[in-house]
SEPAFI-527582 format. One record per residue (C-alpha): z, x, y; residue number from 1; residue in three letters. Coordinates in Angstrom, 1 decimal. Layout:
# SEPAFI-527582
Z,X,Y,NUM,ALA
...
//
This chain:
# SEPAFI-527582
-0.1,0.0,0.1,1,MET
-0.8,1.1,3.4,2,THR
2.2,2.3,5.4,3,LYS
2.9,1.7,9.0,4,ILE
5.7,3.3,11.3,5,LEU
6.4,0.8,14.1,6,LEU
8.5,2.0,17.1,7,VAL
9.6,-0.4,19.6,8,GLU
13.0,-0.8,21.5,9,ASP
12.6,-4.5,22.1,10,ASP
14.0,-6.0,19.0,11,ALA
12.2,-9.4,19.4,12,LEU
8.7,-7.9,20.0,13,LEU
9.4,-5.5,17.1,14,MET
10.3,-8.4,14.8,15,GLU
7.1,-10.3,16.0,16,LEU
4.8,-7.4,15.2,17,MET
6.5,-6.7,12.0,18,ALA
5.9,-10.3,10.8,19,ASN
2.0,-10.1,11.8,20,ILE
1.5,-6.8,10.2,21,LEU
3.3,-7.7,7.1,22,GLU
1.3,-10.8,6.6,23,GLU
-1.8,-8.5,6.7,24,GLU
-0.3,-6.8,3.7,25,GLY
1.2,-3.5,5.3,26,TYR
4.3,-1.8,4.3,27,GLU
6.5,-1.6,7.5,28,LEU
9.2,1.1,8.6,29,SER
10.7,0.3,12.0,30,CYS
12.4,2.5,14.5,31,ALA
14.0,1.5,17.9,32,PRO
13.3,4.9,19.5,33,ASN
11.4,8.2,18.9,34,GLY
14.2,10.1,17.6,35,LYS
14.8,7.6,14.7,36,VAL
11.0,7.4,14.4,37,ALA
10.5,11.1,13.8,38,LEU
13.2,11.1,11.1,39,ASP
11.1,8.2,9.5,40,LEU
8.1,9.9,9.9,41,PHE
9.2,12.9,7.9,42,VAL
10.6,10.8,5.0,43,ALA
7.9,8.0,4.7,44,SER
4.5,9.7,5.6,45,ARG
3.0,6.8,7.2,46,PRO
-0.7,6.2,7.4,47,ASP
-0.5,5.0,11.0,48,LEU
2.2,5.1,13.7,49,VAL
2.4,2.4,16.6,50,ILE
4.7,3.2,19.3,51,SER
6.0,2.0,22.6,52,ASP
6.1,4.5,25.3,53,ILE
9.3,3.9,27.4,54,MET
12.1,4.1,25.1,55,MET
15.7,5.5,25.1,56,PRO
16.5,9.0,23.5,57,GLU
13.0,10.0,22.8,58,MET
10.2,8.4,24.5,59,ASP
6.6,7.8,22.9,60,GLY
5.0,10.8,24.6,61,PHE
7.6,13.1,23.0,62,GLU
7.2,11.4,19.8,63,LEU
3.5,11.9,19.8,64,LEU
3.7,15.5,20.9,65,ARG
6.4,16.1,18.0,66,SER
4.2,14.5,15.3,67,ILE
1.0,16.3,16.4,68,ARG
3.0,19.5,16.2,69,MET
3.6,19.0,12.5,70,MET
0.8,19.7,10.0,71,PRO
1.4,16.2,8.2,72,ALA
1.0,14.5,11.6,73,GLY
-2.3,16.2,12.9,74,ILE
-4.6,13.6,11.5,75,THR
-2.3,10.3,11.3,76,VAL
-3.7,7.9,13.6,77,PRO
-1.2,7.0,16.6,78,PHE
-1.5,3.9,18.7,79,LEU
0.3,3.3,21.9,80,PHE
1.7,0.0,23.0,81,LEU
2.8,-0.2,26.6,82,SER
2.8,-2.5,29.8,83,ALA
2.2,0.7,31.9,84,ARG
-1.4,1.0,32.9,85,THR
-1.2,4.0,35.2,86,GLU
-4.0,6.2,34.9,87,ARG
-1.8,9.3,34.6,88,SER
-0.1,7.8,31.4,89,ASP
-3.4,7.0,29.8,90,VAL
-4.4,10.6,30.6,91,THR
-1.4,12.2,29.3,92,LEU
-1.6,10.1,26.1,93,ALA
-5.3,11.2,25.4,94,ARG
-4.3,14.7,26.3,95,LYS
-1.6,14.6,23.4,96,LEU
-4.1,13.2,20.9,97,GLY
-3.5,9.6,20.8,98,VAL
-6.1,7.5,19.1,99,ASP
-5.7,4.1,20.8,100,ASP
-4.0,2.3,23.6,101,TYR
-3.1,-1.3,23.3,102,LEU
-1.6,-2.8,26.7,103,PHE
1.1,-5.5,26.7,104,LYS
0.8,-8.5,26.5,105,PRO
-1.6,-8.6,23.4,106,PHE
-2.1,-11.3,20.8,107,ASP
-1.9,-11.1,17.2,108,ALA
-5.8,-10.6,16.7,109,PRO
-5.9,-7.6,19.1,110,GLU
-3.1,-5.9,17.2,111,LEU
-4.4,-6.4,13.8,112,VAL
-8.0,-5.4,14.9,113,GLU
-6.7,-2.3,16.5,114,ALA
-4.7,-1.4,13.3,115,VAL
-7.6,-2.1,11.1,116,ARG
-10.1,-0.1,13.2,117,ALA
-8.0,3.0,13.3,118,ARG
-7.2,2.9,9.7,119,LEU
-10.9,2.4,8.7,120,ASP
-11.7,5.3,10.9,121,ARG
-9.1,7.6,9.0,122,ARG
-10.6,6.5,5.8,123,ARG
-14.0,7.4,6.8,124,THR
-12.9,10.8,8.0,125,LEU
-11.1,11.4,4.8,126,GLU
-14.0,10.5,2.7,127,ILE
-16.3,12.8,4.8,128,PHE
-14.1,15.8,4.5,129,ASP
-13.5,15.3,0.8,130,THR
-17.1,15.0,0.2,131,ARG
-17.8,18.0,2.3,132,ALA
-15.4,20.0,0.1,133,ALA
-16.9,18.8,-3.0,134,HIS
-20.4,19.5,-1.7,135,LEU
-19.4,23.2,-1.1,136,GLN
-17.9,23.4,-4.5,137,THR
-21.1,22.0,-6.4,138,VAL
-23.4,24.1,-4.2,139,THR
-21.6,27.1,-5.3,140,MET
-21.9,26.2,-8.9,141,LEU
-25.5,25.5,-8.6,142,ALA
-25.9,29.1,-6.9,143,ASN
-24.4,30.5,-9.9,144,VAL
-27.2,29.2,-12.1,145,ILE
-29.8,30.4,-9.5,146,GLU
-28.5,34.0,-9.6,147,THR
-29.3,34.0,-13.3,148,ARG
-32.9,32.9,-12.6,149,ASP
-34.3,34.7,-9.7,150,PRO
-37.7,32.9,-10.0,151,TYR
-36.0,29.6,-9.1,152,THR
-34.4,30.8,-5.9,153,ALA
-34.1,28.0,-3.4,154,GLY
-35.0,25.5,-6.0,155,HIS
-31.9,23.4,-5.7,156,VAL
-32.1,23.2,-2.0,157,GLU
-35.7,22.1,-2.0,158,ARG
-35.2,19.6,-4.7,159,VAL
-32.1,18.2,-2.8,160,ARG
-34.2,17.8,0.6,161,ARG
-37.2,16.2,-1.3,162,LEU
-34.9,13.8,-3.4,163,ALA
-33.1,12.6,-0.4,164,LEU
-36.3,12.1,1.7,165,ASN
-37.8,10.0,-1.1,166,LEU
-34.6,8.0,-1.9,167,ALA
-34.2,7.3,1.9,168,PHE
-38.0,6.2,2.1,169,ALA
-37.1,3.9,-0.9,170,LEU
-34.3,2.3,1.2,171,ASP
-31.4,3.4,-1.0,172,TRP
-28.0,2.6,0.0,173,ALA
-25.9,5.5,1.9,174,PRO
-23.5,5.6,-1.0,175,SER
-26.4,6.0,-3.6,176,ASP
-27.7,8.9,-1.3,177,LEU
-24.3,10.7,-1.3,178,ALA
-24.2,10.7,-5.1,179,ILE
-28.0,11.7,-5.1,180,LEU
-27.2,14.6,-3.2,181,GLU
-24.6,15.8,-5.8,182,PHE
-27.1,15.0,-8.6,183,GLY
-29.9,16.8,-7.2,184,ALA
-27.8,20.0,-6.4,185,ILE
-26.3,19.9,-10.0,186,LEU
-29.3,18.7,-12.0,187,HIS
-29.9,22.3,-13.6,188,ASP
-26.0,23.1,-14.2,189,ILE
-26.6,22.8,-17.9,190,GLY
-28.7,25.9,-17.8,191,LYS
-25.5,27.8,-17.9,192,ILE
-25.8,27.6,-21.7,193,ILE
-29.3,29.3,-21.7,194,VAL
-29.4,33.2,-22.0,195,PRO
-30.7,34.8,-19.0,196,SER
-33.2,36.5,-21.1,197,GLY
-34.8,33.1,-22.0,198,VAL
-34.7,31.9,-18.2,199,LEU
-36.4,35.2,-17.1,200,LYS
-39.0,35.4,-19.8,201,LYS
-42.4,35.9,-18.5,202,THR
-44.3,34.5,-21.5,203,GLY
-44.3,31.3,-23.3,204,PRO
-41.1,30.3,-24.9,205,LEU
-40.8,30.3,-28.8,206,ASP
-39.8,27.2,-30.8,207,GLU
-36.1,28.1,-30.9,208,GLU
-36.2,29.0,-27.2,209,GLU
-37.6,25.7,-26.3,210,TRP
-35.1,23.9,-28.4,211,LYS
-32.3,25.8,-26.6,212,LEU
-33.8,25.1,-23.2,213,MET
-34.1,21.3,-23.9,214,ARG
-30.3,21.1,-24.6,215,GLN
-29.5,21.8,-20.7,216,HIS
-29.6,18.2,-19.5,217,PRO
-27.0,17.1,-22.1,218,GLN
-25.0,20.3,-21.8,219,ALA
-24.9,19.7,-17.9,220,GLY
-23.9,16.0,-18.5,221,ALA
-21.1,17.0,-20.7,222,LYS
-19.9,19.3,-18.0,223,MET
-19.4,16.7,-15.6,224,LEU
-17.9,14.0,-17.8,225,GLU
-14.4,15.0,-17.0,226,GLY
-14.9,15.3,-13.3,227,VAL
-14.3,12.0,-11.7,228,ASP
-16.0,12.5,-8.3,229,HIS
-18.9,14.1,-10.1,230,LEU
-19.5,11.6,-13.0,231,ARG
-21.7,9.2,-11.2,232,PRO
-24.1,12.1,-10.7,233,ALA
-24.6,12.5,-14.5,234,ILE
-28.0,10.4,-14.6,235,PRO
-29.6,13.1,-12.5,236,TYR
-28.5,15.8,-14.7,237,VAL
-29.3,14.0,-18.0,238,LEU
-32.5,12.1,-17.5,239,TYR
-34.5,14.3,-15.0,240,HIS
-36.8,15.5,-17.8,241,HIS
-37.6,12.1,-19.1,242,GLU
-41.3,11.1,-18.7,243,LEU
-42.8,7.7,-17.8,244,TRP
-45.1,7.7,-21.1,245,ASN
-41.9,8.5,-23.1,246,GLY
-42.8,12.2,-23.9,247,ASN
-39.9,13.7,-22.0,248,GLY
-36.5,14.8,-23.3,249,TYR
-33.7,14.6,-24.3,250,PRO
-34.3,11.1,-25.5,251,PHE
-37.9,10.3,-25.1,252,GLY
-37.3,7.2,-22.8,253,LEU
-40.2,5.4,-21.6,254,LYS
-41.0,3.6,-18.5,255,GLY
-37.9,1.9,-16.8,256,GLU
-35.8,2.8,-19.8,257,GLN
-35.0,5.9,-17.9,258,THR
-32.6,5.3,-15.1,259,PRO
-34.0,5.4,-11.6,260,ARG
-32.0,8.5,-10.9,261,GLU
-33.8,10.4,-13.5,262,GLY
-37.3,8.9,-12.6,263,ARG
-36.9,9.8,-8.9,264,LEU
-35.6,13.6,-9.7,265,LEU
-38.4,14.0,-12.3,266,ALA
-41.0,13.6,-9.5,267,ILE
-39.4,16.0,-7.0,268,VAL
-38.4,18.6,-9.8,269,ASP
-42.0,18.7,-11.1,270,ALA
-43.5,18.9,-7.7,271,PHE
-41.1,21.9,-6.7,272,ASP
-41.9,23.6,-10.0,273,ALA
-45.8,23.3,-9.5,274,MET
-45.6,24.4,-5.8,275,THR
-43.4,27.6,-6.3,276,THR
-44.2,30.8,-8.3,277,ASN
-42.7,30.9,-11.9,278,ARG
-42.8,33.5,-14.6,279,PRO
-45.4,31.3,-16.6,280,TYR
-47.5,30.1,-13.6,281,HIS
-48.7,30.8,-10.1,282,PHE
-47.9,28.3,-7.5,283,CYS
-50.4,25.6,-6.3,284,ILE
-50.6,24.3,-2.6,285,SER
-48.6,21.2,-1.5,286,ALA
-51.8,19.4,-1.3,287,GLU
-52.7,20.2,-4.9,288,GLU
-49.2,19.3,-5.8,289,GLY
-49.6,15.8,-4.3,290,LEU
-52.9,15.4,-6.3,291,ALA
-51.2,16.2,-9.5,292,GLU
-48.5,13.7,-8.9,293,ILE
-51.3,11.2,-8.0,294,GLU
-53.2,11.9,-11.1,295,LYS
-50.1,11.8,-13.3,296,ASN
-48.4,8.5,-11.9,297,LYS
-47.9,6.0,-14.7,298,GLY
-48.2,8.9,-17.2,299,ILE
-45.5,11.2,-16.3,300,TYR
-44.0,9.7,-13.3,301,PHE
-42.9,6.1,-12.1,302,ASP
-46.0,4.9,-10.2,303,PRO
-44.2,3.2,-7.5,304,ASP
-41.9,6.2,-6.8,305,MET
-44.9,8.4,-7.0,306,ALA
-46.8,6.5,-4.4,307,ASP
-43.9,6.6,-2.0,308,MET
-43.5,10.2,-2.5,309,PHE
-47.0,10.8,-1.8,310,ILE
-47.0,8.7,1.3,311,ARG
-43.7,10.2,2.8,312,THR
-43.8,13.8,1.8,313,TYR
-42.6,16.2,4.3,314,LYS
-43.1,20.0,3.8,315,PRO
//
């Protein structure tokens, strides 16, 4: 349950606000002044602080200053309630790091909306920060794979960019785009099981080497199964070598039996492979690569996705 620390020296107003917020499902801790509130902040670690400014013992400004000095209080949303509208008060509050300012008198909808807006903003920032940290981690993992195969240097970044461009053109939801970015970066993570000698081989792979290489989608998917925030990216890792005609691997899925994540990544992965130098072939131009996608749509590639890729390709 979301916890709110409410600081107000007017007992009647305190009770009124507490009732409003408890009806919205929030857990309340209440303090009559900043000194008590500071102790409660340390003890309860609230998700939001709502405080009056003019209070005995410790006013709202000093409370805000004290909370912002603590590592745990740097990012906690802080909302001031006050009847004082002087510009100097507002300026000081902003300088100290207040997140919002609600002037008395206010009604219940104003209070609820202000609280909801600050909490939503905090959740958005937390998701962004967490995602950024995860993105750095998966990029590092992908870079480990690329260092074992110098011929694919830059492949992950190019596939990520091409995949995001195509998914955006297909009007995928923002949440799906976020998962796609992880999937594109990690799609070849399973190659960690393939010996460097096989990855770097300049001639055709023999039967045993191909058998080993074809295991990398399943190996990669297995690596991600135990990681909660990466599990949604498994379809990109597992299905990106499936083909529209059913001649792909590891399962030989045909048409829309392959999840859309795999069908999308198959196109951009193949395009990048065709248009960059590899041990077993010289690259072709982007125009020639697009022509190959056109020729093989409905054979190797989802025809609708292939058409969109060709129309919206950006070098």
